[in-house]
C-alpha positions as a Markdown table, in Angstrom:
| # | Residue | x | y | z |
|---|---|---|---|---|
| 1 | Gln | 232.9 | 123.3 | -66.7 |
| 2 | Val | 234.5 | 125.3 | -63.9 |
| 3 | Gln | 237.7 | 127.4 | -64.2 |
| 4 | Leu | 239.8 | 128.8 | -61.3 |
| 5 | Val | 242.2 | 131.6 | -62.1 |
| 6 | Glu | 244.8 | 132.7 | -59.6 |
| 7 | Ser | 246.6 | 136.0 | -59.4 |
| 8 | Gly | 249.0 | 137.8 | -57.1 |
| 9 | Gly | 252.1 | 135.7 | -57.1 |
| 10 | Gly | 255.6 | 136.9 | -57.5 |
| 11 | Leu | 259.0 | 137.6 | -55.8 |
| 12 | Val | 259.1 | 139.1 | -52.3 |
| 13 | Gln | 261.7 | 139.6 | -49.7 |
| 14 | Pro | 261.7 | 137.8 | -46.4 |
| 15 | Gly | 259.3 | 139.5 | -44.0 |
| 16 | Gly | 257.2 | 140.9 | -46.9 |
| 17 | Ser | 253.6 | 140.4 | -47.8 |
| 18 | Leu | 251.6 | 139.2 | -50.7 |
| 19 | Arg | 247.9 | 138.7 | -51.4 |
| 20 | Leu | 246.7 | 135.9 | -53.7 |
| 21 | Ser | 243.3 | 135.9 | -55.3 |
| 22 | Cys | 241.5 | 133.0 | -57.0 |
| 23 | Ala | 238.3 | 133.6 | -59.0 |
| 24 | Ala | 236.0 | 130.7 | -60.0 |
| 25 | Ser | 233.9 | 130.9 | -63.1 |
| 26 | Gly | 231.7 | 128.7 | -65.3 |
| 27 | Ser | 228.8 | 126.4 | -64.4 |
| 28 | Ile | 228.6 | 127.2 | -60.7 |
| 29 | Phe | 225.5 | 126.6 | -58.6 |
| 30 | Ala | 227.4 | 127.1 | -55.3 |
| 31 | Ile | 230.8 | 126.5 | -53.8 |
| 32 | Asn | 231.3 | 124.7 | -50.6 |
| 33 | Ala | 234.9 | 124.7 | -49.2 |
| 34 | Met | 237.6 | 126.7 | -50.9 |
| 35 | Gly | 241.3 | 126.5 | -50.1 |
| 36 | Trp | 244.9 | 127.1 | -50.9 |
| 37 | Tyr | 247.6 | 124.4 | -51.3 |
| 38 | Arg | 251.3 | 124.7 | -52.1 |
| 39 | Gln | 254.0 | 122.5 | -53.6 |
| 40 | Ala | 257.7 | 123.2 | -53.2 |
| 41 | Pro | 260.3 | 121.6 | -55.4 |
| 42 | Gly | 260.8 | 118.0 | -54.6 |
| 43 | Lys | 257.9 | 117.9 | -52.1 |
| 44 | Glu | 254.3 | 116.8 | -52.1 |
| 45 | Arg | 251.5 | 119.3 | -52.4 |
| 46 | Glu | 250.3 | 120.4 | -48.9 |
| 47 | Leu | 247.4 | 122.2 | -47.5 |
| 48 | Val | 247.9 | 125.8 | -46.5 |
| 49 | Ala | 244.4 | 127.0 | -45.5 |
| 50 | Thr | 240.8 | 126.2 | -46.2 |
| 51 | Ile | 237.5 | 128.1 | -45.6 |
| 52 | Thr | 234.0 | 126.9 | -45.7 |
| 53 | Arg | 231.1 | 128.7 | -47.3 |
| 54 | Gly | 230.1 | 129.9 | -43.8 |
| 55 | Gly | 233.5 | 131.3 | -43.1 |
| 56 | Ser | 235.1 | 128.6 | -40.9 |
| 57 | Thr | 238.8 | 128.4 | -41.4 |
| 58 | Asn | 241.6 | 125.9 | -41.0 |
| 59 | Tyr | 245.3 | 126.5 | -41.3 |
| 60 | Ala | 248.5 | 124.5 | -41.5 |
| 61 | Asp | 250.6 | 125.0 | -38.4 |
| 62 | Ser | 253.4 | 126.5 | -40.4 |
| 63 | Val | 251.3 | 129.5 | -41.5 |
| 64 | Lys | 249.1 | 130.1 | -38.5 |
| 65 | Gly | 249.3 | 133.7 | -37.4 |
| 66 | Arg | 250.9 | 134.8 | -40.6 |
| 67 | Phe | 248.4 | 133.9 | -43.4 |
| 68 | Thr | 244.7 | 134.7 | -43.5 |
| 69 | Ile | 242.2 | 133.1 | -45.8 |
| 70 | Ser | 239.0 | 134.8 | -46.8 |
| 71 | Arg | 236.3 | 134.6 | -49.5 |
| 72 | Asp | 233.7 | 136.6 | -51.2 |
| 73 | Asn | 230.8 | 134.2 | -52.0 |
| 74 | Ala | 229.1 | 136.7 | -54.3 |
| 75 | Lys | 232.2 | 136.8 | -56.4 |
| 76 | Asn | 233.1 | 133.1 | -56.1 |
| 77 | Thr | 236.6 | 134.3 | -55.0 |
| 78 | Val | 239.0 | 133.2 | -52.3 |
| 79 | Tyr | 241.9 | 135.2 | -51.1 |
| 80 | Leu | 245.1 | 134.4 | -49.2 |
| 81 | Gln | 246.8 | 137.3 | -47.3 |
| 82 | Met | 250.4 | 136.3 | -46.6 |
| 83 | Asn | 252.4 | 138.3 | -44.1 |
| 84 | Ser | 255.8 | 137.8 | -42.6 |
| 85 | Leu | 256.8 | 135.6 | -45.5 |
| 86 | Lys | 259.8 | 133.2 | -45.0 |
| 87 | Pro | 262.0 | 131.5 | -47.6 |
| 88 | Glu | 260.4 | 128.2 | -46.7 |
| 89 | Asp | 257.1 | 129.6 | -48.0 |
| 90 | Thr | 258.5 | 129.5 | -51.5 |
| 91 | Ala | 256.3 | 127.2 | -53.6 |
| 92 | Val | 253.7 | 127.1 | -56.3 |
| 93 | Tyr | 250.4 | 127.9 | -54.7 |
| 94 | Tyr | 247.2 | 126.4 | -56.0 |
| 95 | Cys | 243.6 | 127.2 | -55.2 |
| 96 | Asn | 240.9 | 124.6 | -54.9 |
| 97 | Ala | 237.2 | 124.7 | -54.9 |
| 98 | Ala | 234.5 | 122.1 | -54.1 |
| 99 | Val | 231.7 | 123.1 | -56.4 |
| 100 | Val | 228.2 | 121.7 | -55.6 |
| 101 | Thr | 227.2 | 118.9 | -58.0 |
| 102 | Ser | 230.4 | 119.3 | -60.1 |
| 103 | Gly | 233.3 | 118.2 | -57.9 |
| 104 | Arg | 236.7 | 119.6 | -56.9 |
| 105 | Phe | 238.6 | 121.9 | -59.2 |
| 106 | Trp | 242.2 | 123.2 | -59.2 |
| 107 | Gly | 243.7 | 126.4 | -60.4 |
| 108 | Gln | 246.8 | 126.5 | -62.6 |
| 109 | Gly | 249.1 | 127.5 | -59.8 |
| 110 | Thr | 251.0 | 130.7 | -59.1 |
| 111 | Gln | 254.7 | 130.9 | -58.1 |
| 112 | Ile | 255.6 | 132.6 | -54.8 |
| 113 | Thr | 259.3 | 133.1 | -54.3 |
| 114 | Val | 260.6 | 134.5 | -51.0 |
| 115 | Ser | 264.2 | 135.6 | -51.3 |
| 116 | Ser | 266.5 | 138.5 | -50.6 |
């Protein structure tokens, strides 16, 4: 079994920054892609950013230039640095990991609220 634990969420003012972390633990041989998704009230879950094991990244257009995804393969951890946050970034953020031979796993989610 694999567990993903997110941290770093909270309340921030518009224009502020937050850094999310997601650590994977359990029966892990290796992790391919890792990513962050978000779901706002009344909306479907959407991709925010993904990163391959080799470091190739992909971002939603809405966050390009403001968010940066990174990972530490030795720690099985993925990060999301979020700058210039906007009210429309308010959502529950979920991390995701594609674990070799085990499948895809989701974290429990962490709330980000951008409000003055």
